[in-house]
C-alpha positions in Angstrom: 89.9 102.6 211.0 88.0 102.0 207.8 89.3 104.0 205.3 86.8 106.4 204.1 87.1 104.6 200.3 85.2 101.9 201.9 82.1 104.0 202.1 82.4 103.6 198.5 80.7 99.8 198.3 77.6 101.6 199.7 75.5 102.0 196.6 73.7 105.6 198.2 77.1 106.6 199.3 79.0 105.6 195.8 78.5 108.9 194.8 79.6 111.5 197.3 82.6 113.1 196.9 85.6 112.3 198.5 86.0 115.0 200.9 82.4 114.6 201.9 83.3 110.6 203.0 86.2 111.5 204.8 84.4 114.4 206.8 81.2 111.8 207.1 83.4 108.3 208.7 84.7 110.8 211.3 81.6 111.0 213.0 81.8 106.7 213.4 83.3 104.3 216.0 84.0 101.2 214.8 83.5 97.5 216.2 83.9 94.1 214.6 81.7 91.1 215.8 81.9 87.6 216.1 79.9 84.9 214.5 76.5 84.3 216.5 77.0 87.2 218.4 74.1 89.3 219.2 74.6 93.4 217.8 71.4 94.6 219.1 68.0 92.8 220.9 64.7 93.0 220.1 62.8 95.4 222.1 66.1 97.0 223.8 66.2 101.1 223.3 68.8 102.1 220.8 70.4 104.6 219.3 72.4 104.3 216.8 72.5 103.0 213.6 75.1 100.7 211.8 77.0 100.2 208.3 78.2 96.9 207.6 81.8 97.1 206.1 82.6 93.6 206.1 80.5 90.4 207.0 76.8 89.2 207.2 74.3 90.1 209.5 70.6 88.5 209.9 67.6 89.9 210.9 65.4 88.0 213.1 62.4 87.7 215.1 60.7 85.6 217.6 57.7 84.1 216.3 56.0 80.8 217.5 58.7 79.9 220.1 61.5 80.4 217.8 64.0 82.9 216.2 62.7 83.4 212.4 65.1 85.2 209.9 63.3 88.2 208.3 66.9 89.1 206.4 70.4 88.6 205.7 72.0 91.9 204.8 75.5 91.8 203.7 78.4 94.7 203.4 77.4 98.0 201.7 74.0 97.6 203.7 73.1 99.4 207.1 70.7 98.2 209.8 69.2 100.4 213.1 68.0 103.7 211.4 65.0 103.9 213.1 66.5 104.3 216.3 68.1 108.1 215.2 64.7 109.5 215.2 62.3 107.6 217.4 62.6 106.8 221.1 60.6 103.1 220.1 62.7 99.7 220.9 64.0 97.9 218.5 62.0 96.3 216.0 64.1 92.8 215.7 67.1 91.2 216.8 70.3 91.6 214.6 73.0 88.4 214.7 76.3 88.5 213.4 76.1 85.8 210.6 79.4 86.3 209.7 82.4 87.7 211.3 81.5 91.3 210.8 83.2 95.0 210.7 80.7 97.6 211.3 80.5 101.2 211.5 78.4 102.5 214.5 76.8 106.1 214.1 75.3 107.1 217.5 72.6 109.8 218.1 74.4 112.0 219.7 77.3 111.6 216.8 74.7 112.0 214.5 73.7 115.3 216.4 76.9 116.6 216.1 76.9 116.2 212.3 73.7 118.1 212.0 75.5 121.2 214.5 78.8 120.9 212.4 77.7 119.7 208.8 74.0 120.3 207.6 75.2 119.4 204.4 76.2 116.1 205.1 73.6 115.3 207.7 70.8 116.1 205.0 72.9 114.1 202.5 73.0 110.9 205.2 69.2 111.8 206.1 67.8 111.3 202.6 70.3 108.4 201.9 68.1 106.8 205.0 64.7 108.0 203.3 65.5 106.2 200.0 66.5 103.0 202.2 63.5 103.2 203.9 61.2 103.8 201.1 62.5 101.3 199.2 62.2 98.9 201.9 58.4 99.8 202.6 57.8 99.2 198.9 59.1 95.9 199.4 56.9 95.0 202.6 54.2 96.2 200.7 54.5 93.8 197.8 55.5 90.8 200.5 51.8 91.6 202.5 50.3 91.2 198.6 51.3 88.5 197.7 50.7 87.1 201.4 47.2 88.3 201.2 46.7 86.4 197.9 47.8 83.1 199.8 45.1 83.9 202.8 41.9 84.0 200.2 
């Protein structure tokens, strides 16, 4: 099992206390993926968030008949967070870019965390909100740049 100190690599978890991290990691399962292995499929139903402990993953979508890379995520980043809060299909495929070790938090485990340790669940939710906000701001910038090319 991954040691709780590995979570310090996540910028948004780096200021959490050791006690909070020790408790937090108890809600996760660990899984290793091989290069090119698909972790989640676009349009599939999912209810897990993934934290990258080692390796890299590629976020991709099919466009014009081929897979297009949207982003490469590395250790210390996470994906799949929207599935904890909505019941919509996955918005992209995530493929293992390099052999990777991931921590997986299911929706059921998140609900247990909310029941047993609301403070921890709130801290995690705030981390997700901050990340979604940053991603939305970057998307807005990208759309602004793209719109200038289309004029």
